[in-house]
C-alpha positions, 0 to 999 in steps of 0.5 A: 779099447779093443784092437780089432782086426780084418781080413782082405782078399786080393784078386792078383798076387802082385797086389798083396806085396804092393799093399803091404809095402805101402800100407803096413804101419800106416796110421788110420784114425790115430791107430797104426795098422799092421799087415800080417798074412793069414796062416791056415792054422790060425785061430778063428775070430771066435777063438781069438775073442775067447782068449782076449788076443788078436793080431792085425 
């Protein structure tokens, strides 16, 4: 089964730390989610699909 990924934008910086501390490694639908902060030099979703690897 594919690992999948998503992106979330926050309006307030303090919400970012709060979300990570409360939701990182939470199990949703039987799958653990991991919160990783995006970096400017990350691959695009299309590039990630071509290589078969994705991080969430």
